[in-house]
C-alpha positions in Angstrom: 113.5 128.7 92.5 111.2 126.0 93.4 110.7 123.1 91.1 107.3 124.0 90.6 108.6 127.1 88.8 111.8 125.8 87.5 112.2 125.4 83.6 111.8 121.6 82.7 114.9 121.4 81.2 116.7 122.7 84.4 115.4 120.0 86.5 117.9 117.4 88.1 116.7 114.2 87.5 116.5 112.4 91.0 113.5 110.2 92.5 112.6 112.8 94.6 111.9 115.5 91.8 110.3 112.6 89.9 107.8 112.1 92.5 107.4 115.9 93.2 106.6 116.6 89.7 104.0 113.2 89.5 102.3 114.7 92.4 102.1 118.2 90.7 100.8 116.5 87.6 103.7 117.8 85.5 104.2 115.9 82.4 106.9 118.0 81.0 108.8 117.7 84.2 108.3 114.0 84.6 109.4 113.2 81.2 112.2 115.1 81.4 113.2 113.4 84.5 112.8 110.2 83.3 114.9 111.1 80.3 117.7 111.7 82.9 117.9 108.5 83.5 116.0 108.1 86.8 114.4 104.7 87.5 110.6 104.9 87.5 110.3 102.0 89.8 112.5 103.6 92.7 111.1 103.5 96.0 110.4 107.0 97.2 110.2 106.2 100.7 110.8 103.5 103.5 108.0 101.8 102.9 108.7 100.7 99.4 106.1 102.8 97.4 107.1 103.7 93.8 106.1 107.2 91.9 103.0 105.3 90.5 101.5 104.8 94.2 101.8 108.3 94.5 100.4 109.3 91.3 97.2 107.0 92.5 97.2 108.9 95.7 97.4 112.3 94.2 95.0 111.6 91.6 92.0 110.4 93.8 93.0 113.6 95.9 92.7 116.1 93.3 89.3 114.4 92.2 88.1 114.9 95.7 89.4 118.7 96.1 87.3 119.5 92.7 84.3 117.7 93.9 84.6 120.3 96.8 85.0 123.2 94.8 82.6 126.0 95.4 82.4 127.7 92.0 80.3 127.7 88.9 79.3 124.3 87.3 81.3 125.8 84.1 84.5 126.6 86.4 84.4 123.4 87.9 84.2 121.5 84.4 86.7 123.5 82.9 89.0 122.8 86.2 88.2 118.9 86.1 88.8 118.8 82.6 92.3 120.8 82.7 93.6 118.5 85.6 92.1 115.1 84.1 94.2 116.1 81.0 97.5 116.6 83.0 96.9 113.4 85.0 96.3 111.3 81.6 99.5 112.9 80.4 101.4 111.9 83.3 100.1 108.1 83.4 100.8 107.9 79.7 104.5 109.0 80.3 104.6 106.6 83.7 102.8 103.6 81.6 105.5 104.0 78.9 108.4 104.0 81.0 107.1 100.7 82.7 105.7 102.0 86.0 104.7 99.5 88.4 102.9 100.1 92.0 104.4 98.8 95.1 103.4 95.2 96.3 103.4 94.0 99.8 106.6 91.5 98.6 108.5 95.0 97.8 107.4 97.1 100.8 109.9 97.2 103.3 107.5 97.6 106.5 104.2 96.8 104.9 102.6 99.9 106.4 100.6 102.3 104.0 101.8 105.7 105.2 101.5 107.0 101.4 97.7 107.7 102.3 98.5 109.3 105.8 
């Protein structure tokens, strides 16, 4: 069973599962994983990026994908509002948990592979 289909209460909390839940804008999963004790600011890669960095990249990507959809304005609007609500909830959970973006000082190699 993939994490995307697993019930939120069965997901083991690791920084990798947190990153996956954040990238997929799954608020219930994010909240559960954080409650299991995962450090919201633990690096997710060798460059020292955090899940808040991943959130920012995924949110931008999501917006670009929605703009490029070839569907009716009504359907595109519905998809936009649904995705924005999930992103808002994930952002709110991360904010409450004290999530921080990485900085050159805490990035180990100073490269930005997160956007690649």
